[in-house]
Short mmCIF file of the C-alpha atoms (twelve columns), coordinates in Angstrom:
data_MODEL
# 
_entry.id   MODEL 
# 
loop_
_atom_site.group_PDB 
_atom_site.id 
_atom_site.type_symbol 
_atom_site.label_atom_id 
_atom_site.label_alt_id 
_atom_site.label_comp_id 
_atom_site.label_asym_id 
_atom_site.label_seq_id 
_atom_site.Cartn_x 
_atom_site.Cartn_y 
_atom_site.Cartn_z 
_atom_site.pdbx_PDB_model_num 
ATOM 1   C CA . MET A 1   -0.044  -0.237 0.021  1 
ATOM 2   C CA . THR A 2   1.142   3.411  -0.759 1 
ATOM 3   C CA . GLN A 3   1.967   5.826  2.315  1 
ATOM 4   C CA . ALA A 4   -0.860  8.113  3.360  1 
ATOM 5   C CA . SER A 5   0.002   11.604 2.802  1 
ATOM 6   C CA . SER A 6   -1.043  15.002 4.270  1 
ATOM 7   C CA . ASP A 7   -0.903  16.752 1.058  1 
ATOM 8   C CA . GLN A 8   -4.230  15.225 0.221  1 
ATOM 9   C CA . PRO A 9   -7.355  17.563 0.318  1 
ATOM 10  C CA . MET A 10  -8.839  15.959 2.651  1 
ATOM 11  C CA . ALA A 11  -6.527  16.987 5.463  1 
ATOM 12  C CA . SER A 12  -5.861  20.664 4.902  1 
ATOM 13  C CA . GLU A 13  -4.289  22.664 7.412  1 
ATOM 14  C CA . THR A 14  -6.729  24.467 9.882  1 
ATOM 15  C CA . ASP A 15  -6.951  28.061 9.665  1 
ATOM 16  C CA . LEU A 16  -5.938  29.129 13.061 1 
ATOM 17  C CA . PRO A 17  -7.084  32.582 15.145 1 
ATOM 18  C CA . ALA A 18  -5.607  35.446 14.993 1 
ATOM 19  C CA . SER A 19  -5.005  35.421 18.885 1 
ATOM 20  C CA . GLY A 20  -2.406  33.107 20.620 1 
ATOM 21  C CA . PRO A 21  -2.289  31.608 24.263 1 
ATOM 22  C CA . VAL A 22  -2.793  33.720 27.205 1 
ATOM 23  C CA . GLN A 23  -1.860  33.043 30.695 1 
ATOM 24  C CA . GLU A 24  -4.963  33.658 32.961 1 
ATOM 25  C CA . VAL A 25  -6.266  32.753 36.653 1 
ATOM 26  C CA . GLY A 26  -9.908  30.715 36.226 1 
ATOM 27  C CA . GLU A 27  -12.240 29.420 38.581 1 
ATOM 28  C CA . ILE A 28  -13.543 26.369 38.740 1 
ATOM 29  C CA . PHE A 29  -17.261 26.130 37.942 1 
ATOM 30  C CA . ASP A 30  -17.922 22.082 38.265 1 
ATOM 31  C CA . VAL A 31  -16.400 18.980 39.072 1 
ATOM 32  C CA . THR A 32  -17.540 15.738 38.045 1 
ATOM 33  C CA . ARG A 33  -16.235 12.037 38.051 1 
ATOM 34  C CA . PHE A 34  -16.650 9.672  35.201 1 
ATOM 35  C CA . GLY A 35  -15.276 6.353  36.284 1 
ATOM 36  C CA . ASP A 36  -11.413 6.709  37.190 1 
ATOM 37  C CA . TYR A 37  -11.468 10.409 35.860 1 
ATOM 38  C CA . THR A 38  -12.200 13.783 37.012 1 
ATOM 39  C CA . GLN A 39  -13.689 16.488 34.761 1 
ATOM 40  C CA . LEU A 40  -12.991 19.951 35.491 1 
ATOM 41  C CA . THR A 41  -15.152 22.766 34.282 1 
ATOM 42  C CA . VAL A 42  -13.306 26.231 34.456 1 
ATOM 43  C CA . VAL A 43  -14.151 30.054 33.677 1 
ATOM 44  C CA . ALA A 44  -11.362 30.811 31.364 1 
ATOM 45  C CA . PRO A 45  -12.531 32.857 28.665 1 
ATOM 46  C CA . GLY A 46  -9.536  34.025 27.669 1 
ATOM 47  C CA . VAL A 47  -8.222  30.171 26.718 1 
ATOM 48  C CA . ALA A 48  -11.687 29.273 25.268 1 
ATOM 49  C CA . ARG A 49  -11.651 32.288 22.729 1 
ATOM 50  C CA . ALA A 50  -8.949  30.810 20.715 1 
ATOM 51  C CA . PHE A 51  -9.508  27.300 21.062 1 
ATOM 52  C CA . GLN A 52  -9.149  24.944 18.370 1 
ATOM 53  C CA . PRO A 53  -9.841  21.013 18.627 1 
ATOM 54  C CA . GLY A 54  -6.613  19.092 19.519 1 
ATOM 55  C CA . GLN A 55  -4.893  22.022 21.393 1 
ATOM 56  C CA . PHE A 56  -4.169  21.690 25.047 1 
ATOM 57  C CA . VAL A 57  -4.013  23.727 28.350 1 
ATOM 58  C CA . ALA A 58  -0.893  23.664 30.862 1 
ATOM 59  C CA . VAL A 59  -1.888  23.883 34.779 1 
ATOM 60  C CA . ALA A 60  0.065   24.989 37.542 1 
ATOM 61  C CA . VAL A 61  -0.390  22.613 40.278 1 
ATOM 62  C CA . GLY A 62  0.040   22.427 44.208 1 
ATOM 63  C CA . GLY A 63  -1.148  25.800 45.003 1 
ATOM 64  C CA . SER A 64  1.262   29.146 45.614 1 
ATOM 65  C CA . GLN A 65  3.650   27.359 48.328 1 
ATOM 66  C CA . THR A 66  4.000   24.290 46.270 1 
ATOM 67  C CA . SER A 67  7.791   22.793 45.450 1 
ATOM 68  C CA . MET A 68  5.818   21.368 42.118 1 
ATOM 69  C CA . LEU A 69  7.108   24.022 39.689 1 
ATOM 70  C CA . LEU A 70  6.280   22.015 36.627 1 
ATOM 71  C CA . ARG A 71  2.512   22.802 34.918 1 
ATOM 72  C CA . ARG A 72  0.349   19.641 33.961 1 
ATOM 73  C CA . SER A 73  -0.982  19.733 30.378 1 
ATOM 74  C CA . PHE A 74  -4.557  18.524 29.747 1 
ATOM 75  C CA . ALA A 75  -6.274  18.320 25.996 1 
ATOM 76  C CA . LEU A 76  -9.357  20.670 26.085 1 
ATOM 77  C CA . TYR A 77  -12.816 20.109 24.985 1 
ATOM 78  C CA . GLY A 78  -16.217 21.239 26.026 1 
ATOM 79  C CA . VAL A 79  -15.033 24.748 25.311 1 
ATOM 80  C CA . LYS A 80  -17.691 27.585 25.319 1 
ATOM 81  C CA . PRO A 81  -16.270 30.708 24.436 1 
ATOM 82  C CA . GLY A 82  -19.581 32.841 24.518 1 
ATOM 83  C CA . SER A 83  -20.898 34.523 27.107 1 
ATOM 84  C CA . GLU A 84  -23.540 31.963 27.867 1 
ATOM 85  C CA . PHE A 85  -21.238 29.993 29.955 1 
ATOM 86  C CA . ALA A 86  -19.050 33.186 30.437 1 
ATOM 87  C CA . GLY A 87  -15.851 31.509 28.820 1 
ATOM 88  C CA . THR A 88  -15.610 28.118 30.019 1 
ATOM 89  C CA . ILE A 89  -13.453 25.174 29.396 1 
ATOM 90  C CA . GLN A 90  -13.230 21.506 30.054 1 
ATOM 91  C CA . PHE A 91  -10.677 18.937 30.517 1 
ATOM 92  C CA . VAL A 92  -9.880  15.668 32.091 1 
ATOM 93  C CA . VAL A 93  -7.769  14.529 34.812 1 
ATOM 94  C CA . ALA A 94  -6.518  10.941 35.133 1 
ATOM 95  C CA . VAL A 95  -4.054  10.777 38.524 1 
ATOM 96  C CA . HIS A 96  -0.613  9.647  37.770 1 
ATOM 97  C CA . GLY A 97  1.147   11.232 40.929 1 
ATOM 98  C CA . PRO A 98  1.195   13.999 43.256 1 
ATOM 99  C CA . GLY A 99  0.441   16.738 40.809 1 
ATOM 100 C CA . THR A 100 -2.578  15.472 39.390 1 
ATOM 101 C CA . GLY A 101 -3.852  14.366 42.609 1 
ATOM 102 C CA . TRP A 102 -3.784  17.720 43.850 1 
ATOM 103 C CA . LEU A 103 -5.480  19.043 40.847 1 
ATOM 104 C CA . ALA A 104 -8.230  16.086 41.143 1 
ATOM 105 C CA . ALA A 105 -8.869  16.860 44.809 1 
ATOM 106 C CA . GLN A 106 -9.620  20.523 43.811 1 
ATOM 107 C CA . ARG A 107 -13.374 21.717 44.553 1 
ATOM 108 C CA . ILE A 108 -15.880 24.221 42.939 1 
ATOM 109 C CA . GLY A 109 -14.492 27.683 43.284 1 
ATOM 110 C CA . ALA A 110 -10.848 26.951 43.337 1 
ATOM 111 C CA . ARG A 111 -8.686  29.140 41.036 1 
ATOM 112 C CA . LEU A 112 -6.192  27.569 38.737 1 
ATOM 113 C CA . ASP A 113 -3.250  29.125 36.881 1 
ATOM 114 C CA . LEU A 114 -3.692  28.504 33.176 1 
ATOM 115 C CA . VAL A 115 -1.547  28.976 30.087 1 
ATOM 116 C CA . GLY A 116 -3.585  28.177 26.878 1 
ATOM 117 C CA . PRO A 117 -4.987  27.352 24.079 1 
ATOM 118 C CA . LEU A 118 -1.275  25.444 23.242 1 
ATOM 119 C CA . GLY A 119 -0.208  23.175 20.147 1 
ATOM 120 C CA . VAL A 120 -1.047  22.459 16.962 1 
ATOM 121 C CA . PRO A 121 -5.005  21.670 16.340 1 
ATOM 122 C CA . PHE A 122 -5.984  18.890 14.401 1 
ATOM 123 C CA . PRO A 123 -6.105  19.771 10.578 1 
ATOM 124 C CA . ILE A 124 -9.758  20.136 9.458  1 
ATOM 125 C CA . PRO A 125 -10.967 19.453 5.960  1 
ATOM 126 C CA . ARG A 126 -11.828 22.431 3.976  1 
ATOM 127 C CA . GLU A 127 -15.195 20.385 2.948  1 
ATOM 128 C CA . ALA A 128 -16.912 17.209 4.140  1 
ATOM 129 C CA . VAL A 129 -15.342 14.260 3.983  1 
ATOM 130 C CA . PRO A 130 -15.838 10.826 5.476  1 
ATOM 131 C CA . ALA A 131 -13.837 10.102 8.995  1 
ATOM 132 C CA . VAL A 132 -13.125 7.791  11.399 1 
ATOM 133 C CA . LEU A 133 -12.361 9.177  14.747 1 
ATOM 134 C CA . VAL A 134 -10.733 6.748  17.490 1 
ATOM 135 C CA . GLY A 135 -10.079 7.549  20.994 1 
ATOM 136 C CA . GLY A 136 -8.432  5.497  23.929 1 
ATOM 137 C CA . GLY A 137 -9.256  6.240  27.503 1 
ATOM 138 C CA . TYR A 138 -9.531  9.962  28.302 1 
ATOM 139 C CA . GLY A 139 -7.768  10.568 24.771 1 
ATOM 140 C CA . THR A 140 -11.678 10.534 23.476 1 
ATOM 141 C CA . ALA A 141 -12.190 14.026 25.045 1 
ATOM 142 C CA . PRO A 142 -10.230 16.288 22.288 1 
ATOM 143 C CA . LEU A 143 -12.013 14.330 19.517 1 
ATOM 144 C CA . LEU A 144 -15.499 15.484 20.805 1 
ATOM 145 C CA . PRO A 145 -15.191 19.096 19.349 1 
ATOM 146 C CA . LEU A 146 -13.349 17.756 16.440 1 
ATOM 147 C CA . ALA A 147 -16.514 15.664 16.028 1 
ATOM 148 C CA . GLU A 148 -18.940 18.961 15.874 1 
ATOM 149 C CA . ARG A 149 -16.367 20.818 13.626 1 
ATOM 150 C CA . LEU A 150 -16.585 17.538 11.116 1 
ATOM 151 C CA . ILE A 151 -20.547 17.487 11.424 1 
ATOM 152 C CA . ALA A 152 -21.096 20.891 10.877 1 
ATOM 153 C CA . LEU A 153 -18.760 20.532 7.644  1 
ATOM 154 C CA . GLY A 154 -21.575 17.517 6.678  1 
ATOM 155 C CA . SER A 155 -19.106 15.022 7.000  1 
ATOM 156 C CA . GLU A 156 -20.189 11.654 7.911  1 
ATOM 157 C CA . VAL A 157 -18.650 10.404 11.118 1 
ATOM 158 C CA . GLU A 158 -18.037 7.344  12.979 1 
ATOM 159 C CA . MET A 159 -16.265 7.033  16.433 1 
ATOM 160 C CA . ILE A 160 -14.538 3.861  18.255 1 
ATOM 161 C CA . VAL A 161 -13.850 4.682  21.828 1 
ATOM 162 C CA . GLY A 162 -11.651 2.288  23.684 1 
ATOM 163 C CA . ALA A 163 -9.909  1.467  26.948 1 
ATOM 164 C CA . SER A 164 -8.328  -1.379 29.062 1 
ATOM 165 C CA . ARG A 165 -11.687 -2.015 31.232 1 
ATOM 166 C CA . ALA A 166 -14.841 0.117  31.620 1 
ATOM 167 C CA . HIS A 167 -13.862 2.313  34.482 1 
ATOM 168 C CA . ARG A 168 -11.350 3.631  31.793 1 
ATOM 169 C CA . LEU A 169 -13.756 4.990  29.131 1 
ATOM 170 C CA . PHE A 170 -14.489 8.427  28.513 1 
ATOM 171 C CA . GLY A 171 -16.888 9.973  26.740 1 
ATOM 172 C CA . GLU A 172 -18.855 7.058  24.950 1 
ATOM 173 C CA . LEU A 173 -21.986 8.539  26.402 1 
ATOM 174 C CA . GLN A 174 -21.059 12.134 24.983 1 
ATOM 175 C CA . ALA A 175 -20.287 10.500 21.559 1 
ATOM 176 C CA . LYS A 176 -23.090 8.669  21.099 1 
ATOM 177 C CA . ARG A 177 -25.533 11.714 21.716 1 
ATOM 178 C CA . LEU A 178 -23.192 13.794 19.057 1 
ATOM 179 C CA . ILE A 179 -22.575 11.087 16.525 1 
ATOM 180 C CA . GLY A 180 -24.762 8.137  17.247 1 
ATOM 181 C CA . LYS A 181 -22.356 5.521  15.089 1 
ATOM 182 C CA . VAL A 182 -20.379 4.787  18.323 1 
ATOM 183 C CA . THR A 183 -18.259 1.469  19.021 1 
ATOM 184 C CA . VAL A 184 -16.919 0.633  22.420 1 
ATOM 185 C CA . THR A 185 -14.297 -1.837 23.090 1 
ATOM 186 C CA . THR A 186 -12.566 -2.984 26.327 1 
ATOM 187 C CA . ASP A 187 -9.337  -5.226 26.532 1 
ATOM 188 C CA . ASP A 188 -11.081 -7.371 29.428 1 
ATOM 189 C CA . GLY A 189 -14.565 -6.957 27.798 1 
ATOM 190 C CA . SER A 190 -16.205 -5.234 30.769 1 
ATOM 191 C CA . ALA A 191 -18.054 -2.736 28.409 1 
ATOM 192 C CA . GLY A 192 -18.811 -2.732 24.636 1 
ATOM 193 C CA . GLN A 193 -16.738 -5.344 22.585 1 
ATOM 194 C CA . LEU A 194 -13.810 -7.427 23.861 1 
ATOM 195 C CA . GLY A 195 -11.013 -6.469 22.057 1 
ATOM 196 C CA . GLN A 196 -8.803  -3.095 21.006 1 
ATOM 197 C CA . VAL A 197 -10.007 -0.250 19.317 1 
ATOM 198 C CA . THR A 198 -8.066  -1.221 16.187 1 
ATOM 199 C CA . ASP A 199 -10.081 -4.620 15.703 1 
ATOM 200 C CA . PRO A 200 -13.381 -2.626 14.671 1 
ATOM 201 C CA . LEU A 201 -11.135 0.034  12.935 1 
ATOM 202 C CA . PRO A 202 -10.921 -1.872 9.517  1 
ATOM 203 C CA . SER A 203 -14.523 -2.457 9.002  1 
ATOM 204 C CA . ALA A 204 -15.467 1.091  10.181 1 
ATOM 205 C CA . ILE A 205 -13.027 2.670  7.431  1 
ATOM 206 C CA . GLU A 206 -14.654 0.297  4.643  1 
ATOM 207 C CA . ARG A 207 -18.020 0.495  5.797  1 
ATOM 208 C CA . LEU A 208 -18.023 4.851  5.863  1 
ATOM 209 C CA . GLY A 209 -15.861 5.004  3.153  1 
ATOM 210 C CA . ALA A 210 -13.480 7.151  5.289  1 
ATOM 211 C CA . GLU A 211 -10.805 9.476  3.665  1 
ATOM 212 C CA . ILE A 212 -9.239  10.210 6.864  1 
ATOM 213 C CA . VAL A 213 -8.649  8.561  10.426 1 
ATOM 214 C CA . TYR A 214 -8.047  11.083 13.745 1 
ATOM 215 C CA . ALA A 215 -7.047  9.558  16.919 1 
ATOM 216 C CA . CYS A 216 -5.822  10.355 19.854 1 
ATOM 217 C CA . GLY A 217 -4.844  7.842  22.793 1 
ATOM 218 C CA . PRO A 218 -1.882  5.891  24.299 1 
ATOM 219 C CA . MET A 219 1.225   5.540  21.907 1 
ATOM 220 C CA . GLY A 220 1.076   2.037  21.041 1 
ATOM 221 C CA . MET A 221 -2.380  2.356  20.119 1 
ATOM 222 C CA . LEU A 222 -1.521  5.457  17.796 1 
ATOM 223 C CA . ALA A 223 1.146   3.515  16.180 1 
ATOM 224 C CA . ALA A 224 -1.509  0.611  15.611 1 
ATOM 225 C CA . VAL A 225 -4.127  2.988  14.306 1 
ATOM 226 C CA . GLY A 226 -1.209  4.537  12.009 1 
ATOM 227 C CA . GLU A 227 -0.654  1.175  10.677 1 
ATOM 228 C CA . VAL A 228 -4.583  0.329  10.028 1 
ATOM 229 C CA . ALA A 229 -4.663  3.930  8.247  1 
ATOM 230 C CA . ARG A 230 -1.592  3.034  6.108  1 
ATOM 231 C CA . ALA A 231 -3.161  0.005  4.897  1 
ATOM 232 C CA . HIS A 232 -6.145  1.581  3.418  1 
ATOM 233 C CA . ALA A 233 -4.153  4.035  2.019  1 
ATOM 234 C CA . ILE A 234 -5.625  7.060  3.902  1 
ATOM 235 C CA . PRO A 235 -3.967  9.847  6.324  1 
ATOM 236 C CA . ALA A 236 -4.360  9.547  9.980  1 
ATOM 237 C CA . GLN A 237 -4.066  12.476 12.190 1 
ATOM 238 C CA . VAL A 238 -2.782  11.648 15.829 1 
ATOM 239 C CA . ALA A 239 -2.977  13.646 18.946 1 
ATOM 240 C CA . VAL A 240 0.018   12.156 20.987 1 
ATOM 241 C CA . GLU A 241 0.070   11.648 24.901 1 
ATOM 242 C CA . GLU A 242 3.455   13.162 25.627 1 
ATOM 243 C CA . ALA A 243 4.455   14.501 29.209 1 
ATOM 244 C CA . MET A 244 4.361   17.950 27.928 1 
ATOM 245 C CA . ALA A 245 6.352   19.550 31.483 1 
ATOM 246 C CA . CYS A 246 6.586   23.282 30.303 1 
ATOM 247 C CA . GLY A 247 4.252   23.269 27.388 1 
ATOM 248 C CA . ILE A 248 5.970   26.009 25.371 1 
ATOM 249 C CA . GLY A 249 9.061   24.462 23.695 1 
ATOM 250 C CA . VAL A 250 11.648  25.210 26.425 1 
ATOM 251 C CA . CYS A 251 12.293  22.157 28.432 1 
ATOM 252 C CA . MET A 252 12.589  19.490 25.379 1 
ATOM 253 C CA . THR A 253 10.992  16.681 27.761 1 
ATOM 254 C CA . CYS A 254 8.600   16.092 24.860 1 
ATOM 255 C CA . VAL A 255 10.498  15.477 21.968 1 
ATOM 256 C CA . LEU A 256 9.516   12.731 19.506 1 
ATOM 257 C CA . PRO A 257 11.758  11.199 16.199 1 
ATOM 258 C CA . VAL A 258 9.656   12.679 13.613 1 
ATOM 259 C CA . ARG A 259 10.427  12.155 9.562  1 
ATOM 260 C CA . GLY A 260 9.825   15.779 7.629  1 
ATOM 261 C CA . GLY A 261 8.440   16.135 4.260  1 
ATOM 262 C CA . ASP A 262 12.089  16.122 3.286  1 
ATOM 263 C CA . GLY A 263 12.495  12.678 4.105  1 
ATOM 264 C CA . VAL A 264 15.175  13.582 6.832  1 
ATOM 265 C CA . SER A 265 14.202  12.567 10.669 1 
ATOM 266 C CA . ARG A 266 14.344  14.789 13.471 1 
ATOM 267 C CA . PHE A 267 13.261  15.489 17.262 1 
ATOM 268 C CA . VAL A 268 10.259  17.513 17.322 1 
ATOM 269 C CA . ARG A 269 8.912   18.993 20.424 1 
ATOM 270 C CA . SER A 270 5.103   17.472 21.069 1 
ATOM 271 C CA . CYS A 271 3.614   20.828 22.704 1 
ATOM 272 C CA . VAL A 272 5.027   22.831 20.033 1 
ATOM 273 C CA . GLU A 273 5.070   21.095 16.750 1 
ATOM 274 C CA . GLY A 274 2.553   18.759 18.223 1 
ATOM 275 C CA . PRO A 275 0.493   17.317 19.867 1 
ATOM 276 C CA . VAL A 276 -0.932  16.661 16.514 1 
ATOM 277 C CA . PHE A 277 0.906   14.601 13.837 1 
ATOM 278 C CA . GLU A 278 0.595   12.553 10.958 1 
ATOM 279 C CA . ALA A 279 0.936   9.168  12.081 1 
ATOM 280 C CA . GLY A 280 2.711   8.086  9.066  1 
ATOM 281 C CA . ARG A 281 5.636   10.349 10.052 1 
ATOM 282 C CA . VAL A 282 6.161   9.256  13.728 1 
ATOM 283 C CA . ARG A 283 8.953   6.790  14.124 1 
ATOM 284 C CA . TRP A 284 7.158   4.978  16.760 1 
ATOM 285 C CA . ALA A 285 9.250   2.280  17.427 1 
ATOM 286 C CA . ASP A 286 12.037  4.908  18.454 1 
ATOM 287 C CA . VAL A 287 10.018  6.888  20.825 1 
ATOM 288 C CA . GLY A 288 12.166  6.838  23.760 1 
ATOM 289 C CA . THR A 289 15.163  6.539  22.224 1 
ATOM 290 C CA . LEU A 290 18.037  8.430  20.278 1 
ATOM 291 C CA . PRO A 291 18.167  7.020  16.762 1 
ATOM 292 C CA . ALA A 292 21.604  7.226  15.366 1 
ATOM 293 C CA . ASP A 293 20.577  8.143  11.915 1 
ATOM 294 C CA . LEU A 294 18.417  11.366 13.321 1 
ATOM 295 C CA . HIS A 295 19.527  14.848 11.869 1 
ATOM 296 C CA . GLY A 296 21.848  16.261 14.460 1 
ATOM 297 C CA . ALA A 297 22.829  12.837 16.479 1 
ATOM 298 C CA . ASP A 298 26.290  13.482 15.977 1 
ATOM 299 C CA . GLY A 299 26.282  16.343 17.939 1 
ATOM 300 C CA . MET A 300 24.181  14.593 20.852 1 
ATOM 301 C CA . GLY A 301 27.267  11.860 21.139 1 
ATOM 302 C CA . VAL A 302 25.542  9.118  18.945 1 
ATOM 303 C CA . ALA A 303 28.153  7.247  16.726 1 
ATOM 304 C CA . ARG A 304 26.795  6.327  13.333 1 
# 
């Protein structure tokens, strides 16, 4: 099969808003638990105003006296820029350590230091094209506003939502209300179909005549989704779940090896050049390593 290319017209670049990211203090408007996750709704009109699907927010954690200096990054969804909700954003917290634990324990009325929206959004087609969206765990969250955009264009959309177990699913009910055509999978069979999101993906692509796949979730899942898309000769745009300690490209903790349009592989920053990438350009097998053929590897002490 041929390698899918981002030059295809169904994956044209999104027109970015004129305003960029802002730093603001937002007040928590609502806290809702979904299985293993905590959903926070925060009044943040500056962040909401410039949001595009696929972008994220960087949140300071621990309070004013904390020793936790690094922000935590979360994909945005449920953004309401209008005055009806005073400019609110939503994001989902999964507890992985002290920082996310502190954030998940916050209550209505607490104030958060936010920077956003950050990152490269999903490329949106300029005209209606059939699309399959694939979310793993809380990776479903940024796909919901993307689905709204695609449907508004007149695109036919299906979604596959998966997780290791039922309590790790997120957004399946919202997706069903929005899209209708939703397949749920769990690795242990505790909800939906037994299996992984890539199991029903080929049939969904073929049934819909999909021209593009969008995905967000764990790195292994994104690699597998990219392979399925490649086998069907269509592009896959994926939002990676990398740890982004600063969110603005300074700390270099979120770098990935990615092949450029010139065929040369380079480290790129997920928070600035991503988090959305064409799946076929990411060197999934080399994530977390320093490949010897990477541009600049000589200067990093890697022998060729």
